[in-house]
PDBQT receptor file of N, H, CA, C and O in Angstrom, charges set to zero:
ATOM      1  N   LEU A   1    -160.961  70.306-138.512  1.00  0.00    +0.000 N 
ATOM      2  CA  LEU A   1    -162.162  69.607-137.878  1.00  0.00    +0.000 C 
ATOM      3  C   LEU A   1    -162.661  68.600-139.034  1.00  0.00    +0.000 C 
ATOM      4  O   LEU A   1    -162.998  67.470-138.680  1.00  0.00    +0.000 OA
ATOM      5  N   ILE A   2    -162.742  69.042-140.756  1.00  0.00    +0.000 N 
ATOM      6  H   ILE A   2    -162.468  69.960-141.044  1.00  0.00    +0.000 HD
ATOM      7  CA  ILE A   2    -163.180  68.269-142.032  1.00  0.00    +0.000 C 
ATOM      8  C   ILE A   2    -162.171  67.034-142.173  1.00  0.00    +0.000 C 
ATOM      9  O   ILE A   2    -160.943  67.105-142.134  1.00  0.00    +0.000 OA
ATOM     10  N   ASP A   3    -163.004  65.812-142.357  1.00  0.00    +0.000 N 
ATOM     11  H   ASP A   3    -164.001  65.755-142.389  1.00  0.00    +0.000 HD
ATOM     12  CA  ASP A   3    -161.731  64.902-142.652  1.00  0.00    +0.000 C 
ATOM     13  C   ASP A   3    -162.088  64.811-144.505  1.00  0.00    +0.000 C 
ATOM     14  O   ASP A   3    -163.186  64.496-144.963  1.00  0.00    +0.000 OA
ATOM     15  N   PRO A   4    -161.189  65.075-145.112  1.00  0.00    +0.000 N 
ATOM     16  CA  PRO A   4    -161.777  65.511-146.423  1.00  0.00    +0.000 C 
ATOM     17  C   PRO A   4    -161.898  63.890-147.026  1.00  0.00    +0.000 C 
ATOM     18  O   PRO A   4    -162.517  63.763-148.082  1.00  0.00    +0.000 OA
ATOM     19  N   ARG A   5    -161.495  63.028-146.575  1.00  0.00    +0.000 N 
ATOM     20  H   ARG A   5    -160.992  63.131-145.717  1.00  0.00    +0.000 HD
ATOM     21  CA  ARG A   5    -162.324  61.777-147.064  1.00  0.00    +0.000 C 
ATOM     22  C   ARG A   5    -163.748  61.359-147.005  1.00  0.00    +0.000 C 
ATOM     23  O   ARG A   5    -164.187  60.256-147.332  1.00  0.00    +0.000 OA
ATOM     24  N   THR A   6    -164.536  62.556-146.468  1.00  0.00    +0.000 N 
ATOM     25  H   THR A   6    -164.180  63.452-146.202  1.00  0.00    +0.000 HD
ATOM     26  CA  THR A   6    -165.700  62.167-146.372  1.00  0.00    +0.000 C 
ATOM     27  C   THR A   6    -166.337  63.129-147.139  1.00  0.00    +0.000 C 
ATOM     28  O   THR A   6    -167.544  62.908-147.230  1.00  0.00    +0.000 OA
ATOM     29  N   ASN A   7    -165.915  64.222-147.782  1.00  0.00    +0.000 N 
ATOM     30  H   ASN A   7    -164.934  64.402-147.708  1.00  0.00    +0.000 HD
ATOM     31  CA  ASN A   7    -166.183  65.006-148.540  1.00  0.00    +0.000 C 
ATOM     32  C   ASN A   7    -167.511  64.410-149.726  1.00  0.00    +0.000 C 
ATOM     33  O   ASN A   7    -166.873  64.059-150.719  1.00  0.00    +0.000 OA
ATOM     34  N   GLY A   8    -168.576  64.241-149.919  1.00  0.00    +0.000 N 
ATOM     35  H   GLY A   8    -169.094  64.526-149.113  1.00  0.00    +0.000 HD
ATOM     36  CA  GLY A   8    -169.496  63.676-150.813  1.00  0.00    +0.000 C 
ATOM     37  C   GLY A   8    -170.784  63.280-150.217  1.00  0.00    +0.000 C 
ATOM     38  O   GLY A   8    -171.945  63.398-150.610  1.00  0.00    +0.000 OA
ATOM     39  N   TRP A   9    -170.163  62.695-148.983  1.00  0.00    +0.000 N 
ATOM     40  H   TRP A   9    -169.220  62.600-148.664  1.00  0.00    +0.000 HD
ATOM     41  CA  TRP A   9    -171.120  62.193-147.879  1.00  0.00    +0.000 C 
ATOM     42  C   TRP A   9    -172.700  62.775-148.007  1.00  0.00    +0.000 C 
ATOM     43  O   TRP A   9    -173.153  63.913-148.127  1.00  0.00    +0.000 OA
ATOM     44  N   LEU A  10    -173.294  61.486-147.926  1.00  0.00    +0.000 N 
ATOM     45  H   LEU A  10    -172.926  60.561-147.828  1.00  0.00    +0.000 HD
ATOM     46  CA  LEU A  10    -174.553  61.695-147.864  1.00  0.00    +0.000 C 
ATOM     47  C   LEU A  10    -174.461  62.713-145.693  1.00  0.00    +0.000 C 
ATOM     48  O   LEU A  10    -173.684  62.130-144.936  1.00  0.00    +0.000 OA
ATOM     49  N   LEU A  11    -174.970  63.577-145.269  1.00  0.00    +0.000 N 
ATOM     50  H   LEU A  11    -175.601  64.051-145.883  1.00  0.00    +0.000 HD
ATOM     51  CA  LEU A  11    -175.189  64.348-144.288  1.00  0.00    +0.000 C 
ATOM     52  C   LEU A  11    -173.624  64.700-143.536  1.00  0.00    +0.000 C 
ATOM     53  O   LEU A  11    -173.634  64.706-142.305  1.00  0.00    +0.000 OA
ATOM     54  N   MET A  12    -172.435  64.961-144.165  1.00  0.00    +0.000 N 
ATOM     55  H   MET A  12    -172.428  64.956-145.165  1.00  0.00    +0.000 HD
ATOM     56  CA  MET A  12    -171.584  64.699-144.123  1.00  0.00    +0.000 C 
ATOM     57  C   MET A  12    -170.929  65.930-144.313  1.00  0.00    +0.000 C 
ATOM     58  O   MET A  12    -169.835  65.959-143.751  1.00  0.00    +0.000 OA
ATOM     59  N   ASP A  13    -171.255  67.019-144.956  1.00  0.00    +0.000 N 
ATOM     60  H   ASP A  13    -172.145  66.995-145.413  1.00  0.00    +0.000 HD
ATOM     61  CA  ASP A  13    -170.699  68.098-145.538  1.00  0.00    +0.000 C 
ATOM     62  C   ASP A  13    -170.652  69.251-144.488  1.00  0.00    +0.000 C 
ATOM     63  O   ASP A  13    -169.984  70.263-144.699  1.00  0.00    +0.000 OA
ATOM     64  N   ARG A  14    -171.366  69.073-143.374  1.00  0.00    +0.000 N 
ATOM     65  H   ARG A  14    -171.909  68.251-143.202  1.00  0.00    +0.000 HD
ATOM     66  CA  ARG A  14    -171.753  70.063-142.245  1.00  0.00    +0.000 C 
ATOM     67  C   ARG A  14    -171.807  69.219-141.135  1.00  0.00    +0.000 C 
ATOM     68  O   ARG A  14    -172.659  68.332-141.081  1.00  0.00    +0.000 OA
ATOM     69  N   LEU A  15    -170.740  69.448-139.968  1.00  0.00    +0.000 N 
ATOM     70  H   LEU A  15    -170.048  70.168-140.012  1.00  0.00    +0.000 HD
ATOM     71  CA  LEU A  15    -171.279  68.911-138.652  1.00  0.00    +0.000 C 
ATOM     72  C   LEU A  15    -172.590  69.301-138.748  1.00  0.00    +0.000 C 
ATOM     73  O   LEU A  15    -173.156  68.505-139.497  1.00  0.00    +0.000 OA
ATOM     74  N   GLU A  16    -173.586  70.410-138.221  1.00  0.00    +0.000 N 
ATOM     75  H   GLU A  16    -173.126  71.057-137.612  1.00  0.00    +0.000 HD
ATOM     76  CA  GLU A  16    -174.638  70.958-137.941  1.00  0.00    +0.000 C 
ATOM     77  C   GLU A  16    -175.717  69.391-138.614  1.00  0.00    +0.000 C 
ATOM     78  O   GLU A  16    -176.848  69.160-138.186  1.00  0.00    +0.000 OA
ATOM     79  N   TYR A  17    -175.003  68.514-139.705  1.00  0.00    +0.000 N 
ATOM     80  H   TYR A  17    -174.084  68.702-140.053  1.00  0.00    +0.000 HD
ATOM     81  CA  TYR A  17    -175.633  67.714-140.109  1.00  0.00    +0.000 C 
ATOM     82  C   TYR A  17    -175.542  66.674-138.990  1.00  0.00    +0.000 C 
ATOM     83  O   TYR A  17    -176.510  66.174-138.417  1.00  0.00    +0.000 OA
ATOM     84  N   SER A  18    -174.634  66.492-138.825  1.00  0.00    +0.000 N 
ATOM     85  H   SER A  18    -173.848  66.898-139.291  1.00  0.00    +0.000 HD
ATOM     86  CA  SER A  18    -173.706  64.989-138.087  1.00  0.00    +0.000 C 
ATOM     87  C   SER A  18    -174.685  65.023-137.363  1.00  0.00    +0.000 C 
ATOM     88  O   SER A  18    -175.579  64.177-137.373  1.00  0.00    +0.000 OA
ATOM     89  N   LEU A  19    -174.611  66.454-136.318  1.00  0.00    +0.000 N 
ATOM     90  H   LEU A  19    -173.885  67.141-136.309  1.00  0.00    +0.000 HD
ATOM     91  CA  LEU A  19    -175.013  67.070-134.963  1.00  0.00    +0.000 C 
ATOM     92  C   LEU A  19    -176.619  66.707-134.565  1.00  0.00    +0.000 C 
ATOM     93  O   LEU A  19    -177.146  66.297-133.530  1.00  0.00    +0.000 OA
ATOM     94  N   GLY A  20    -177.205  67.116-136.098  1.00  0.00    +0.000 N 
ATOM     95  H   GLY A  20    -176.777  67.450-136.938  1.00  0.00    +0.000 HD
ATOM     96  CA  GLY A  20    -178.506  66.954-135.795  1.00  0.00    +0.000 C 
ATOM     97  C   GLY A  20    -179.069  65.648-136.113  1.00  0.00    +0.000 C 
ATOM     98  O   GLY A  20    -180.244  65.490-135.779  1.00  0.00    +0.000 OA
ATOM     99  N   VAL A  21    -178.428  64.601-136.734  1.00  0.00    +0.000 N 
ATOM    100  H   VAL A  21    -177.474  64.729-137.005  1.00  0.00    +0.000 HD
ATOM    101  CA  VAL A  21    -178.172  63.138-136.434  1.00  0.00    +0.000 C 
ATOM    102  C   VAL A  21    -178.419  62.340-135.168  1.00  0.00    +0.000 C 
ATOM    103  O   VAL A  21    -179.063  61.307-134.983  1.00  0.00    +0.000 OA
ATOM    104  N   ILE A  22    -177.700  63.137-134.324  1.00  0.00    +0.000 N 
ATOM    105  H   ILE A  22    -177.176  63.976-134.474  1.00  0.00    +0.000 HD
ATOM    106  CA  ILE A  22    -177.390  62.515-133.366  1.00  0.00    +0.000 C 
ATOM    107  C   ILE A  22    -177.775  62.834-131.996  1.00  0.00    +0.000 C 
ATOM    108  O   ILE A  22    -177.515  62.274-130.931  1.00  0.00    +0.000 OA
ATOM    109  N   LEU A  23    -178.785  64.370-132.421  1.00  0.00    +0.000 N 
ATOM    110  H   LEU A  23    -178.996  64.825-133.286  1.00  0.00    +0.000 HD
ATOM    111  CA  LEU A  23    -179.895  64.152-131.512  1.00  0.00    +0.000 C 
ATOM    112  C   LEU A  23    -181.124  64.219-131.806  1.00  0.00    +0.000 C 
ATOM    113  O   LEU A  23    -181.996  64.863-131.224  1.00  0.00    +0.000 OA
ATOM    114  N   MET A  24    -181.256  63.258-133.122  1.00  0.00    +0.000 N 
ATOM    115  H   MET A  24    -180.547  62.734-133.595  1.00  0.00    +0.000 HD
ATOM    116  CA  MET A  24    -182.665  63.017-133.179  1.00  0.00    +0.000 C 
ATOM    117  C   MET A  24    -182.537  61.179-132.742  1.00  0.00    +0.000 C 
ATOM    118  O   MET A  24    -183.591  60.546-132.665  1.00  0.00    +0.000 OA
ATOM    119  N   TYR A  25    -181.144  60.438-132.475  1.00  0.00    +0.000 N 
ATOM    120  H   TYR A  25    -180.288  60.952-132.538  1.00  0.00    +0.000 HD
ATOM    121  CA  TYR A  25    -181.370  59.360-132.199  1.00  0.00    +0.000 C 
ATOM    122  C   TYR A  25    -181.499  59.312-130.691  1.00  0.00    +0.000 C 
ATOM    123  O   TYR A  25    -182.121  58.539-129.962  1.00  0.00    +0.000 OA
ATOM    124  N   TRP A  26    -180.779  60.297-130.447  1.00  0.00    +0.000 N 
ATOM    125  H   TRP A  26    -180.274  60.926-131.039  1.00  0.00    +0.000 HD
ATOM    126  CA  TRP A  26    -180.884  60.723-128.926  1.00  0.00    +0.000 C 
ATOM    127  C   TRP A  26    -182.579  60.827-128.269  1.00  0.00    +0.000 C 
ATOM    128  O   TRP A  26    -182.803  60.158-127.260  1.00  0.00    +0.000 OA
ATOM    129  N   LEU A  27    -183.881  61.784-128.948  1.00  0.00    +0.000 N 
ATOM    130  H   LEU A  27    -183.699  62.327-129.768  1.00  0.00    +0.000 HD
ATOM    131  CA  LEU A  27    -184.872  61.987-129.001  1.00  0.00    +0.000 C 
ATOM    132  C   LEU A  27    -185.463  61.083-129.376  1.00  0.00    +0.000 C 
ATOM    133  O   LEU A  27    -186.425  60.859-128.641  1.00  0.00    +0.000 OA
ATOM    134  N   ILE A  28    -185.342  60.156-130.499  1.00  0.00    +0.000 N 
ATOM    135  H   ILE A  28    -184.561  60.338-131.097  1.00  0.00    +0.000 HD
ATOM    136  CA  ILE A  28    -185.889  58.586-130.164  1.00  0.00    +0.000 C 
ATOM    137  C   ILE A  28    -185.944  57.854-129.233  1.00  0.00    +0.000 C 
ATOM    138  O   ILE A  28    -186.830  57.136-128.769  1.00  0.00    +0.000 OA
ATOM    139  N   LEU A  29    -184.785  58.101-128.931  1.00  0.00    +0.000 N 
ATOM    140  H   LEU A  29    -184.065  58.684-129.308  1.00  0.00    +0.000 HD
ATOM    141  CA  LEU A  29    -184.234  56.748-127.422  1.00  0.00    +0.000 C 
ATOM    142  C   LEU A  29    -185.238  56.998-126.156  1.00  0.00    +0.000 C 
ATOM    143  O   LEU A  29    -185.896  56.164-125.534  1.00  0.00    +0.000 OA
ATOM    144  N   VAL A  30    -185.110  58.969-125.904  1.00  0.00    +0.000 N 
ATOM    145  H   VAL A  30    -184.575  59.646-126.410  1.00  0.00    +0.000 HD
ATOM    146  CA  VAL A  30    -185.906  58.896-125.035  1.00  0.00    +0.000 C 
ATOM    147  C   VAL A  30    -187.248  58.648-125.072  1.00  0.00    +0.000 C 
ATOM    148  O   VAL A  30    -187.985  58.102-124.250  1.00  0.00    +0.000 OA
ATOM    149  N   LEU A  31    -187.449  59.106-126.093  1.00  0.00    +0.000 N 
ATOM    150  H   LEU A  31    -186.850  59.550-126.760  1.00  0.00    +0.000 HD
ATOM    151  CA  LEU A  31    -189.171  59.020-126.719  1.00  0.00    +0.000 C 
ATOM    152  C   LEU A  31    -189.825  57.461-126.460  1.00  0.00    +0.000 C 
ATOM    153  O   LEU A  31    -191.002  57.210-126.199  1.00  0.00    +0.000 OA
ATOM    154  N   ILE A  32    -189.000  56.750-126.571  1.00  0.00    +0.000 N 
ATOM    155  H   ILE A  32    -188.044  56.953-126.783  1.00  0.00    +0.000 HD
ATOM    156  CA  ILE A  32    -189.116  55.129-126.473  1.00  0.00    +0.000 C 
ATOM    157  C   ILE A  32    -189.222  54.532-125.246  1.00  0.00    +0.000 C 
ATOM    158  O   ILE A  32    -190.002  53.641-124.908  1.00  0.00    +0.000 OA
ATOM    159  N   ARG A  33    -188.473  55.027-124.674  1.00  0.00    +0.000 N 
ATOM    160  H   ARG A  33    -187.839  55.751-124.948  1.00  0.00    +0.000 HD
ATOM    161  CA  ARG A  33    -188.478  54.455-122.861  1.00  0.00    +0.000 C 
ATOM    162  C   ARG A  33    -189.435  55.472-122.284  1.00  0.00    +0.000 C 
ATOM    163  O   ARG A  33    -189.890  54.911-121.287  1.00  0.00    +0.000 OA
ATOM    164  N   ARG A  34    -189.845  56.371-122.357  1.00  0.00    +0.000 N 
ATOM    165  H   ARG A  34    -189.475  56.827-123.167  1.00  0.00    +0.000 HD
ATOM    166  CA  ARG A  34    -190.772  56.797-122.288  1.00  0.00    +0.000 C 
ATOM    167  C   ARG A  34    -191.867  55.919-122.510  1.00  0.00    +0.000 C 
ATOM    168  O   ARG A  34    -192.384  55.236-121.626  1.00  0.00    +0.000 OA
ATOM    169  N   PHE A  35    -192.317  55.954-124.059  1.00  0.00    +0.000 N 
ATOM    170  H   PHE A  35    -191.897  56.508-124.777  1.00  0.00    +0.000 HD
ATOM    171  CA  PHE A  35    -193.540  55.100-124.410  1.00  0.00    +0.000 C 
ATOM    172  C   PHE A  35    -193.380  53.627-123.248  1.00  0.00    +0.000 C 
ATOM    173  O   PHE A  35    -194.241  53.324-122.422  1.00  0.00    +0.000 OA
ATOM    174  N   MET A  36    -192.260  52.991-123.436  1.00  0.00    +0.000 N 
ATOM    175  H   MET A  36    -191.561  53.237-124.107  1.00  0.00    +0.000 HD
ATOM    176  CA  MET A  36    -192.338  52.073-122.639  1.00  0.00    +0.000 C 
ATOM    177  C   MET A  36    -192.148  51.913-121.048  1.00  0.00    +0.000 C 
ATOM    178  O   MET A  36    -192.087  50.893-120.362  1.00  0.00    +0.000 OA
ATOM    179  N   LYS A  37    -192.095  52.927-120.789  1.00  0.00    +0.000 N 
ATOM    180  H   LYS A  37    -192.145  53.756-121.346  1.00  0.00    +0.000 HD
ATOM    181  CA  LYS A  37    -191.823  52.596-119.467  1.00  0.00    +0.000 C 
ATOM    182  C   LYS A  37    -193.082  51.403-118.787  1.00  0.00    +0.000 C 
ATOM    183  O   LYS A  37    -192.687  50.350-118.285  1.00  0.00    +0.000 OA
ATOM    184  N   ASN A  38    -194.318  51.680-118.845  1.00  0.00    +0.000 N 
ATOM    185  H   ASN A  38    -194.638  52.535-119.253  1.00  0.00    +0.000 HD
ATOM    186  CA  ASN A  38    -195.237  51.127-117.926  1.00  0.00    +0.000 C 
ATOM    187  C   ASN A  38    -196.098  50.121-118.962  1.00  0.00    +0.000 C 
ATOM    188  O   ASN A  38    -197.329  50.103-118.933  1.00  0.00    +0.000 OA
ATOM    189  N   ARG A  39    -195.231  49.203-119.973  1.00  0.00    +0.000 N 
ATOM    190  H   ARG A  39    -194.231  49.218-119.996  1.00  0.00    +0.000 HD
ATOM    191  CA  ARG A  39    -195.791  48.590-121.054  1.00  0.00    +0.000 C 
ATOM    192  C   ARG A  39    -195.033  47.766-121.274  1.00  0.00    +0.000 C 
ATOM    193  O   ARG A  39    -193.896  47.945-121.711  1.00  0.00    +0.000 OA
ATOM    194  N   GLU A  40    -195.748  46.317-120.897  1.00  0.00    +0.000 N 
ATOM    195  H   GLU A  40    -196.672  46.172-120.542  1.00  0.00    +0.000 HD
ATOM    196  CA  GLU A  40    -195.142  44.889-121.650  1.00  0.00    +0.000 C 
ATOM    197  C   GLU A  40    -194.256  44.629-122.656  1.00  0.00    +0.000 C 
ATOM    198  O   GLU A  40    -194.653  45.048-123.744  1.00  0.00    +0.000 OA
ATOM    199  N   PRO A  41    -193.223  44.099-122.674  1.00  0.00    +0.000 N 
ATOM    200  CA  PRO A  41    -192.211  44.172-123.319  1.00  0.00    +0.000 C 
ATOM    201  C   PRO A  41    -192.626  43.236-124.441  1.00  0.00    +0.000 C 
ATOM    202  O   PRO A  41    -193.000  42.104-124.132  1.00  0.00    +0.000 OA
ATOM    203  N   PHE A  42    -192.593  43.631-125.811  1.00  0.00    +0.000 N 
ATOM    204  H   PHE A  42    -192.289  44.550-126.062  1.00  0.00    +0.000 HD
ATOM    205  CA  PHE A  42    -193.096  43.073-126.897  1.00  0.00    +0.000 C 
ATOM    206  C   PHE A  42    -192.825  41.190-127.107  1.00  0.00    +0.000 C 
ATOM    207  O   PHE A  42    -191.704  40.957-126.655  1.00  0.00    +0.000 OA
ATOM    208  N   GLU A  43    -193.265  40.314-127.453  1.00  0.00    +0.000 N 
ATOM    209  H   GLU A  43    -194.175  40.503-127.820  1.00  0.00    +0.000 HD
ATOM    210  CA  GLU A  43    -193.237  39.278-127.916  1.00  0.00    +0.000 C 
ATOM    211  C   GLU A  43    -192.340  38.799-129.744  1.00  0.00    +0.000 C 
ATOM    212  O   GLU A  43    -192.781  38.682-130.887  1.00  0.00    +0.000 OA
ATOM    213  N   LEU A  44    -191.076  38.666-129.167  1.00  0.00    +0.000 N 
ATOM    214  H   LEU A  44    -190.718  38.761-128.238  1.00  0.00    +0.000 HD
ATOM    215  CA  LEU A  44    -190.623  38.758-130.540  1.00  0.00    +0.000 C 
ATOM    216  C   LEU A  44    -189.872  37.811-131.074  1.00  0.00    +0.000 C 
ATOM    217  O   LEU A  44    -188.874  37.974-131.775  1.00  0.00    +0.000 OA
ATOM    218  N   ARG A  45    -190.602  36.328-130.569  1.00  0.00    +0.000 N 
ATOM    219  H   ARG A  45    -191.413  36.196-129.999  1.00  0.00    +0.000 HD
ATOM    220  CA  ARG A  45    -190.167  35.072-130.636  1.00  0.00    +0.000 C 
ATOM    221  C   ARG A  45    -190.641  34.932-132.636  1.00  0.00    +0.000 C 
ATOM    222  O   ARG A  45    -189.764  34.608-133.436  1.00  0.00    +0.000 OA
ATOM    223  N   TYR A  46    -191.885  35.194-133.033  1.00  0.00    +0.000 N 
ATOM    224  H   TYR A  46    -192.597  35.458-132.382  1.00  0.00    +0.000 HD
ATOM    225  CA  TYR A  46    -192.037  34.552-133.847  1.00  0.00    +0.000 C 
ATOM    226  C   TYR A  46    -191.279  35.352-135.186  1.00  0.00    +0.000 C 
ATOM    227  O   TYR A  46    -191.302  34.844-136.307  1.00  0.00    +0.000 OA
ATOM    228  N   PHE A  47    -190.725  36.445-134.953  1.00  0.00    +0.000 N 
ATOM    229  H   PHE A  47    -190.707  36.858-134.043  1.00  0.00    +0.000 HD
ATOM    230  CA  PHE A  47    -189.729  37.450-135.791  1.00  0.00    +0.000 C 
ATOM    231  C   PHE A  47    -188.743  36.956-135.507  1.00  0.00    +0.000 C 
ATOM    232  O   PHE A  47    -188.327  36.151-136.340  1.00  0.00    +0.000 OA
ATOM    233  N   LEU A  48    -188.210  37.085-134.722  1.00  0.00    +0.000 N 
ATOM    234  H   LEU A  48    -188.548  37.739-134.045  1.00  0.00    +0.000 HD
ATOM    235  CA  LEU A  48    -186.645  36.474-134.318  1.00  0.00    +0.000 C 
ATOM    236  C   LEU A  48    -186.868  34.724-135.726  1.00  0.00    +0.000 C 
ATOM    237  O   LEU A  48    -186.507  34.449-136.870  1.00  0.00    +0.000 OA
ATOM    238  N   ILE A  49    -187.422  34.266-134.942  1.00  0.00    +0.000 N 
ATOM    239  H   ILE A  49    -187.716  34.490-134.013  1.00  0.00    +0.000 HD
ATOM    240  CA  ILE A  49    -187.356  32.686-135.967  1.00  0.00    +0.000 C 
ATOM    241  C   ILE A  49    -187.267  33.131-137.209  1.00  0.00    +0.000 C 
ATOM    242  O   ILE A  49    -186.336  32.546-137.762  1.00  0.00    +0.000 OA
ATOM    243  N   PHE A  50    -187.956  34.128-138.142  1.00  0.00    +0.000 N 
ATOM    244  H   PHE A  50    -188.713  34.603-137.693  1.00  0.00    +0.000 HD
ATOM    245  CA  PHE A  50    -188.147  34.127-139.425  1.00  0.00    +0.000 C 
ATOM    246  C   PHE A  50    -186.199  34.935-139.529  1.00  0.00    +0.000 C 
ATOM    247  O   PHE A  50    -185.194  34.552-140.127  1.00  0.00    +0.000 OA
ATOM    248  N   TYR A  51    -186.448  36.031-138.700  1.00  0.00    +0.000 N 
ATOM    249  H   TYR A  51    -187.264  36.342-138.214  1.00  0.00    +0.000 HD
ATOM    250  CA  TYR A  51    -185.004  36.941-138.768  1.00  0.00    +0.000 C 
ATOM    251  C   TYR A  51    -183.983  35.617-139.084  1.00  0.00    +0.000 C 
ATOM    252  O   TYR A  51    -183.796  35.189-140.224  1.00  0.00    +0.000 OA
ATOM    253  N   ASN A  52    -183.429  35.113-138.001  1.00  0.00    +0.000 N 
ATOM    254  H   ASN A  52    -183.580  35.460-137.076  1.00  0.00    +0.000 HD
ATOM    255  CA  ASN A  52    -182.850  34.046-138.194  1.00  0.00    +0.000 C 
ATOM    256  C   ASN A  52    -183.066  32.901-139.192  1.00  0.00    +0.000 C 
ATOM    257  O   ASN A  52    -181.997  32.334-139.418  1.00  0.00    +0.000 OA
ATOM    258  N   PHE A  53    -183.855  32.504-139.701  1.00  0.00    +0.000 N 
ATOM    259  H   PHE A  53    -184.723  32.964-139.517  1.00  0.00    +0.000 HD
ATOM    260  CA  PHE A  53    -183.801  31.571-141.130  1.00  0.00    +0.000 C 
ATOM    261  C   PHE A  53    -183.348  32.472-142.094  1.00  0.00    +0.000 C 
ATOM    262  O   PHE A  53    -182.330  32.150-142.708  1.00  0.00    +0.000 OA
ATOM    263  N   ALA A  54    -183.955  33.665-142.387  1.00  0.00    +0.000 N 
ATOM    264  H   ALA A  54    -184.781  33.927-141.888  1.00  0.00    +0.000 HD
ATOM    265  CA  ALA A  54    -183.529  34.726-143.067  1.00  0.00    +0.000 C 
ATOM    266  C   ALA A  54    -181.776  34.686-142.960  1.00  0.00    +0.000 C 
ATOM    267  O   ALA A  54    -181.055  34.505-143.941  1.00  0.00    +0.000 OA
ATOM    268  N   GLN A  55    -181.427  34.834-141.972  1.00  0.00    +0.000 N 
ATOM    269  H   GLN A  55    -182.013  34.981-141.175  1.00  0.00    +0.000 HD
ATOM    270  CA  GLN A  55    -180.205  35.309-141.817  1.00  0.00    +0.000 C 
ATOM    271  C   GLN A  55    -179.451  34.104-142.758  1.00  0.00    +0.000 C 
ATOM    272  O   GLN A  55    -178.809  34.303-143.789  1.00  0.00    +0.000 OA
ATOM    273  N   VAL A  56    -179.766  32.575-141.988  1.00  0.00    +0.000 N 
ATOM    274  H   VAL A  56    -180.288  32.413-141.151  1.00  0.00    +0.000 HD
ATOM    275  CA  VAL A  56    -178.678  31.217-142.605  1.00  0.00    +0.000 C 
ATOM    276  C   VAL A  56    -179.080  31.580-144.358  1.00  0.00    +0.000 C 
ATOM    277  O   VAL A  56    -178.092  31.939-144.999  1.00  0.00    +0.000 OA
ATOM    278  N   CYS A  57    -179.876  31.542-144.836  1.00  0.00    +0.000 N 
ATOM    279  H   CYS A  57    -180.679  31.251-144.315  1.00  0.00    +0.000 HD
ATOM    280  CA  CYS A  57    -180.523  31.794-146.085  1.00  0.00    +0.000 C 
ATOM    281  C   CYS A  57    -179.807  32.631-146.586  1.00  0.00    +0.000 C 
ATOM    282  O   CYS A  57    -179.754  32.267-147.761  1.00  0.00    +0.000 OA
ATOM    283  N   LEU A  58    -179.135  33.635-146.477  1.00  0.00    +0.000 N 
ATOM    284  H   LEU A  58    -179.178  33.931-145.522  1.00  0.00    +0.000 HD
ATOM    285  CA  LEU A  58    -178.112  34.664-147.038  1.00  0.00    +0.000 C 
ATOM    286  C   LEU A  58    -177.193  34.645-146.722  1.00  0.00    +0.000 C 
ATOM    287  O   LEU A  58    -176.394  35.387-147.294  1.00  0.00    +0.000 OA
ATOM    288  N   SER A  59    -176.684  33.714-145.522  1.00  0.00    +0.000 N 
ATOM    289  H   SER A  59    -177.333  33.111-145.058  1.00  0.00    +0.000 HD
ATOM    290  CA  SER A  59    -175.228  33.154-145.827  1.00  0.00    +0.000 C 
ATOM    291  C   SER A  59    -174.974  31.863-146.543  1.00  0.00    +0.000 C 
ATOM    292  O   SER A  59    -173.822  31.728-146.956  1.00  0.00    +0.000 OA
ATOM    293  N   PHE A  60    -175.695  31.029-146.739  1.00  0.00    +0.000 N 
ATOM    294  H   PHE A  60    -176.630  31.140-146.403  1.00  0.00    +0.000 HD
ATOM    295  CA  PHE A  60    -175.792  30.228-147.581  1.00  0.00    +0.000 C 
ATOM    296  C   PHE A  60    -175.700  30.836-149.302  1.00  0.00    +0.000 C 
ATOM    297  O   PHE A  60    -174.873  30.391-150.098  1.00  0.00    +0.000 OA
ATOM    298  N   TYR A  61    -176.470  31.657-149.568  1.00  0.00    +0.000 N 
ATOM    299  H   TYR A  61    -177.141  32.020-148.922  1.00  0.00    +0.000 HD
ATOM    300  CA  TYR A  61    -176.552  32.248-150.537  1.00  0.00    +0.000 C 
ATOM    301  C   TYR A  61    -175.388  33.024-151.176  1.00  0.00    +0.000 C 
ATOM    302  O   TYR A  61    -174.979  33.025-152.337  1.00  0.00    +0.000 OA
ATOM    303  N   VAL A  62    -174.893  33.812-149.866  1.00  0.00    +0.000 N 
ATOM    304  H   VAL A  62    -175.226  33.811-148.923  1.00  0.00    +0.000 HD
ATOM    305  CA  VAL A  62    -173.197  34.278-149.989  1.00  0.00    +0.000 C 
ATOM    306  C   VAL A  62    -171.759  33.599-150.024  1.00  0.00    +0.000 C 
ATOM    307  O   VAL A  62    -170.743  34.045-150.556  1.00  0.00    +0.000 OA
ATOM    308  N   PHE A  63    -171.941  32.316-149.268  1.00  0.00    +0.000 N 
ATOM    309  H   PHE A  63    -172.767  31.954-148.836  1.00  0.00    +0.000 HD
ATOM    310  CA  PHE A  63    -171.296  31.212-149.392  1.00  0.00    +0.000 C 
ATOM    311  C   PHE A  63    -171.470  30.224-151.191  1.00  0.00    +0.000 C 
ATOM    312  O   PHE A  63    -170.470  29.907-151.836  1.00  0.00    +0.000 OA
ATOM    313  N   VAL A  64    -172.504  30.004-151.527  1.00  0.00    +0.000 N 
ATOM    314  H   VAL A  64    -173.316  30.261-151.003  1.00  0.00    +0.000 HD
ATOM    315  CA  VAL A  64    -172.326  29.524-152.404  1.00  0.00    +0.000 C 
ATOM    316  C   VAL A  64    -171.891  30.661-153.870  1.00  0.00    +0.000 C 
ATOM    317  O   VAL A  64    -171.400  30.358-154.957  1.00  0.00    +0.000 OA
ATOM    318  N   GLU A  65    -172.247  31.802-153.411  1.00  0.00    +0.000 N 
ATOM    319  H   GLU A  65    -172.646  32.049-152.527  1.00  0.00    +0.000 HD
ATOM    320  CA  GLU A  65    -171.496  32.966-154.623  1.00  0.00    +0.000 C 
ATOM    321  C   GLU A  65    -170.076  33.349-154.287  1.00  0.00    +0.000 C 
ATOM    322  O   GLU A  65    -169.520  34.341-154.759  1.00  0.00    +0.000 OA
ATOM    323  N   VAL A  66    -169.681  32.742-153.683  1.00  0.00    +0.000 N 
ATOM    324  H   VAL A  66    -170.133  31.936-153.300  1.00  0.00    +0.000 HD
ATOM    325  CA  VAL A  66    -168.287  33.247-153.468  1.00  0.00    +0.000 C 
ATOM    326  C   VAL A  66    -167.467  31.953-153.600  1.00  0.00    +0.000 C 
ATOM    327  O   VAL A  66    -166.326  32.040-154.053  1.00  0.00    +0.000 OA
ATOM    328  N   SER A  67    -167.978  30.729-153.229  1.00  0.00    +0.000 N 
ATOM    329  H   SER A  67    -168.905  30.659-152.861  1.00  0.00    +0.000 HD
ATOM    330  CA  SER A  67    -167.133  29.614-153.577  1.00  0.00    +0.000 C 
ATOM    331  C   SER A  67    -167.184  29.052-154.622  1.00  0.00    +0.000 C 
ATOM    332  O   SER A  67    -166.430  28.107-154.852  1.00  0.00    +0.000 OA
TER     333      SER A  67
């Protein structure tokens, strides 16, 4: 059941680690849904403007370095 290509990878040595990560992810999703049930959505407009600007800058940097 173990893929030899993943030997030495973080949290991939045993099946229990992978299942634990999946369980923690599911638990976080359940808790976030419960927390946000009766709340207004977050306002992410300014964060997304900054994020998109950063993506453009990083893409330009990669383009300049590769060419």
